[in-house]
C-alpha positions in Angstrom: 0.2 0.0 -0.1 2.9 2.5 1.2 4.8 1.4 -2.3 2.0 2.7 -4.3 1.1 5.6 -2.4 5.0 6.6 -2.9 4.7 5.7 -7.0 1.4 7.8 -7.0 2.9 10.9 -5.4 6.2 11.3 -7.6 4.3 10.7 -10.3 1.4 13.2 -9.6 4.2 15.6 -8.6 5.6 15.6 -12.0 2.5 15.8 -13.6 1.8 18.8 -11.7 4.7 20.6 -12.5 3.9 20.3 -16.0 0.5 21.9 -15.8 1.9 24.6 -13.7 3.9 25.2 -16.4 1.8 25.2 -19.1 -1.5 26.6 -17.6 -0.5 30.1 -17.0 1.3 30.5 -20.5 -0.8 32.8 -22.6 10.5 44.2 -33.6 10.6 47.1 -35.1 13.0 45.6 -38.2 15.8 47.7 -39.8 15.5 48.6 -43.3 18.7 47.1 -44.8 20.3 48.4 -48.4 19.6 45.7 -51.1 22.5 44.1 -52.3 22.3 44.3 -56.6 24.0 42.2 -59.0 27.0 44.0 -61.1 26.6 43.1 -64.3 24.8 46.2 -66.2 24.6 44.4 -69.4 22.5 41.5 -68.1 18.9 41.3 -69.1 17.7 41.0 -65.8 18.4 42.9 -62.5 18.8 40.9 -59.5 18.5 42.6 -55.8 18.9 40.7 -52.7 16.0 42.0 -50.2 17.2 40.0 -47.1 19.7 37.5 -46.1 19.1 35.6 -43.0 20.0 32.3 -41.4 17.5 29.6 -40.7 16.9 26.1 -39.1 17.4 23.3 -41.4 14.1 21.6 -42.4 13.8 17.6 -41.6 13.9 17.4 -45.6 17.6 18.4 -45.6 21.0 16.1 -45.0 23.0 18.4 -42.6 26.4 18.1 -40.8 26.6 19.2 -37.0 26.4 23.2 -36.5 25.4 23.8 -40.5 22.5 26.4 -40.6 20.6 27.3 -44.0 20.8 30.4 -45.9 17.9 31.7 -46.6 18.2 34.5 -49.3 15.3 36.4 -50.6 15.5 38.0 -54.1 13.7 40.2 -56.1 14.0 39.7 -60.2 13.3 42.2 -63.0 13.4 41.9 -66.7 15.4 44.6 -68.4 15.0 43.1 -71.9 11.7 44.0 -74.1 11.5 40.2 -74.8 9.6 37.6 -72.5 12.7 35.9 -70.6 12.6 32.5 -68.6 13.4 32.6 -64.7 14.7 28.9 -63.6 15.9 28.9 -60.3 18.7 26.5 -61.0 20.6 28.9 -62.7 21.5 29.9 -59.5 23.9 28.6 -57.1 25.9 29.5 -54.1 29.2 29.4 -53.5 31.2 28.8 -50.1 34.8 29.8 -51.1 35.0 27.7 -53.7 32.6 24.9 -52.8 29.3 24.9 -54.2 27.0 25.0 -51.6 23.8 22.3 -51.7 20.3 23.5 -51.4 17.7 23.5 -48.8 14.2 21.9 -48.9 12.3 24.2 -46.8 9.3 22.8 -44.9 7.1 25.3 -47.2 7.8 24.6 -50.7 5.9 27.9 -51.5 8.8 30.1 -50.4 11.3 29.3 -53.0 11.6 30.6 -56.3 9.3 29.1 -58.7 9.8 28.9 -62.4 8.3 31.6 -64.2 8.4 33.7 -67.6 8.6 37.7 -67.0 7.9 40.0 -69.6 9.3 43.4 -70.0 9.8 45.3 -66.6 7.8 42.9 -64.7 9.3 41.5 -61.6 9.3 38.4 -59.3 10.2 37.4 -55.7 11.2 34.6 -54.1 13.2 33.0 -51.7 16.6 30.7 -52.4 17.8 28.0 -49.6 21.5 26.6 -49.3 23.0 24.6 -46.8 26.2 26.5 -45.2 28.7 26.7 -42.3 27.8 29.7 -40.4 30.1 33.5 -40.5 31.5 32.1 -43.8 32.2 34.2 -47.0 29.4 33.5 -49.8 29.0 34.0 -53.4 25.7 34.2 -54.8 25.9 33.4 -58.5 23.3 33.7 -61.3 24.1 32.3 -65.1 21.4 33.6 -67.4 19.7 31.5 -69.7 21.4 32.4 -73.4 19.2 33.4 -76.0 20.4 33.2 -79.6 24.2 33.3 -79.9 24.6 36.0 -77.4 25.8 34.6 -73.8 25.7 36.7 -70.8 28.1 37.0 -68.1 27.1 35.5 -64.7 25.8 37.8 -62.0 27.7 37.8 -58.6 26.7 39.1 -55.3 28.7 38.8 -52.3 27.2 37.9 -49.0 29.3 38.3 -45.8 28.1 35.4 -43.3 30.2 37.1 -40.3 27.9 40.4 -41.0 26.2 41.4 -37.3 23.1 41.5 -39.0 23.4 38.4 -40.4 25.0 36.2 -37.6 22.2 37.9 -35.1 19.4 35.9 -37.1 21.7 32.9 -36.0 21.2 33.8 -32.4 17.6 34.3 -33.1 16.9 30.7 -34.1 17.6 29.5 -30.4 15.2 31.7 -28.7 12.6 29.1 -28.3 15.2 27.0 -26.7 16.5 29.8 -24.3 12.6 30.4 -23.2 12.5 26.5 -22.3 15.5 26.5 -20.5 14.0 29.6 -18.7 11.1 27.6 -17.8 13.2 24.9 -16.3 15.5 27.4 -14.5 12.0 28.6 -12.7 10.1 25.8 -12.0 12.9 22.2 -11.8 16.1 24.3 -10.8 14.7 26.9 -8.0 17.5 29.0 -10.1 16.7 32.9 -10.8 16.7 33.8 -14.4 16.7 37.1 -15.2 15.8 36.9 -18.7 12.5 34.7 -17.9 10.0 37.2 -18.5 11.4 38.7 -21.8 12.3 35.0 -22.8 8.5 33.5 -22.4 6.4 36.7 -22.1 4.9 35.2 -18.4 5.0 37.0 -15.2 7.4 35.1 -13.1 5.7 35.7 -9.7 2.4 34.6 -10.9 3.7 31.7 -12.5 5.3 30.7 -9.1 2.2 31.3 -6.9 0.3 29.6 -9.2 3.3 26.5 -9.1 3.2 26.2 -5.3 -0.5 26.6 -4.9 -0.5 23.1 -7.4 2.1 21.3 -5.8 0.0 21.2 -2.6 -3.4 20.6 -4.1 -1.8 18.0 -6.0 0.0 16.2 -2.8 -3.1 16.2 -1.2 -5.3 14.7 -3.9 -2.6 12.0 -4.7 -2.5 11.4 -1.1 -6.0 11.7 -0.2 -4.9 13.9 2.4 -6.7 17.0 3.4 -4.1 20.5 3.4 -4.4 20.4 7.3 -3.3 16.8 7.5 -0.1 17.1 4.9 2.7 18.7 6.0 3.3 21.1 3.9 7.0 22.3 5.3 8.1 18.6 4.4 6.4 18.5 1.3 8.0 22.0 0.1 11.4 20.7 1.6 10.7 17.6 -0.3 10.1 19.6 -3.8 13.5 21.9 -3.2 15.4 18.9 -2.4 14.4 16.8 -5.7 14.9 20.3 -7.6 18.5 20.6 -6.5 19.0 17.0 -7.5 17.5 18.1 -10.7 20.2 21.0 -11.1 23.3 18.8 -9.8 23.0 15.6 -11.4 20.2 15.9 -14.7 22.5 18.1 -17.0 19.2 18.9 -19.2 19.9 20.9 -22.5 18.3 22.4 -24.9 18.2 23.2 -28.5 15.6 24.4 -31.3 15.5 22.1 -34.0 12.8 23.2 -36.4 11.0 26.2 -36.7 8.4 27.7 -39.1 8.7 31.3 -36.9 5.0 30.7 -35.4 5.9 26.9 -34.0 9.4 25.6 -32.9 10.4 22.0 -31.9 12.8 22.1 -29.0 14.8 18.7 -28.3 15.2 18.8 -24.4 17.5 16.0 -22.9 19.3 15.1 -20.2 19.9 11.9 -17.5 16.6 11.2 -15.1 16.8 10.8 -11.6 16.1 6.9 -11.1 13.3 7.4 -8.5 12.5 3.5 -8.3 15.9 3.2 -6.7 14.7 5.1 -3.8 12.4 2.2 -3.0 14.1 -0.1 -1.1 15.4 2.6 1.4 12.1 3.9 1.9 10.4 0.6 2.6 13.1 -0.3 5.2 12.6 3.9 7.2 8.7 2.9 6.8 9.0 -0.4 8.3 11.1 1.0 11.2 8.7 4.0 11.6 5.5 1.8 11.6 7.3 -0.7 14.4 8.2 2.3 16.4 4.8 3.9 16.2 2.3 1.2 16.0 -0.6 3.5 16.4 0.5 6.1 13.9 -1.9 7.2 11.3 -1.5 6.9 7.5 -1.0 10.5 7.2 1.4 10.7 9.5 3.3 7.8 8.0 3.5 9.9 4.2 4.7 12.6 5.9 7.0 10.6 7.4 8.0 9.2 3.8 8.2 12.5 2.3 10.6 13.6 4.7 12.7 10.8 4.3 12.5 11.5 0.7 13.5 14.7 0.8 16.9 13.8 2.4 17.4 10.6 0.0 17.0 12.8 -3.2 20.8 14.1 -2.7 22.0 10.1 -3.2 19.9 9.3 -6.2 21.3 8.1 -9.1 20.9 8.8 -12.4 19.6 6.8 -15.6 20.3 6.7 -18.9 20.1 9.9 -21.1 16.7 10.5 -22.5 15.8 12.6 -25.2 12.5 14.6 -26.1 11.0 16.7 -28.1 8.6 20.5 -26.8 6.7 22.5 -28.7 7.1 26.1 -28.3 4.7 28.6 -29.6 5.7 32.4 -30.2 3.6 35.1 -29.1 3.9 39.0 -28.3 7.1 40.3 -29.4 9.9 37.4 -30.2 8.4 35.2 -26.8 7.8 31.8 -26.6 5.9 29.4 -24.4 5.7 26.0 -23.7 2.6 25.0 -26.0 0.0 23.7 -23.8 -2.3 21.9 -26.2 0.7 19.8 -27.9 0.9 16.4 -26.7 4.4 16.6 -26.5 4.4 18.6 -23.5 3.4 15.8 -21.0 7.0 14.3 -21.7 8.7 17.7 -20.2 9.8 15.8 -16.9 10.6 12.3 -18.6 14.5 13.7 -18.8 14.2 14.8 -15.3 12.4 11.6 -13.4 12.5 8.2 -14.4 9.7 6.0 -12.8 10.1 2.4 -13.5 
């Protein structure tokens, strides 16, 4: 009976932590001078409206630390005749190496094949797998009309440009936001950027979280809040959080993002809670033997107290990796998506139950 109670309490605690984290969740761009191709005699004028680093999609085959360079271009027909625009006429070079094209999840973003009459324009995006911070050269080779061949149009892009590098930094904002949640709720660590990253009010979130902890323990054990030793429970939770911080080694990294939703990989080595079971059973037997008239509430409060003291000795299990969906709101702020089923896995890298 006691064994089932202990497992139930621990399981309920993690569910409560997730619920508290999720339930309370509810820039101006600088103009940049457009880069223009330098071939004045070309049949087409090409302008780079914007360049930014993006995350690889699930269709991209990338090496570790590689990103995708997204280049927004505008093309204008300077000839009197109709011309063909073919995306394969573009190539990106990183040094002397031709970059592989990227495949965005939304294929409609890519520059499309089209025909342009005199003076007409088309806009679209090009995607290339690159190493961050390098020098790039975008090359457009115009189609030949008749016997006349045109020189390629070359546009230099500095991958180490400060504004361009900032676009890479922002890609990890969802991961930084999730890490901020972990700091506040799982580690009891102050994160001065929490509200800026998540848009959440920290004090209100913690107040709701603490109330949910007590309510959850009460529901899981069928004990009233008067029967529950709240100081013991708070001490237990704090001991567990201290063990999280010291032993789990959780890390977060944004894997994919469409600008509105992002998938963040969360991994860590969870605390092996079942390893505490034999110790707690021995302590419980001693307590019952010494206190034969103790109530169940007194016995459970005793278990909570002993459990809190034992968390500093608990070992960790094999690393666990889960994916958490974050949703954007406000101005460049991200919160845990409470409606996504994967949010229920947030505690898995922290606590092993079976």
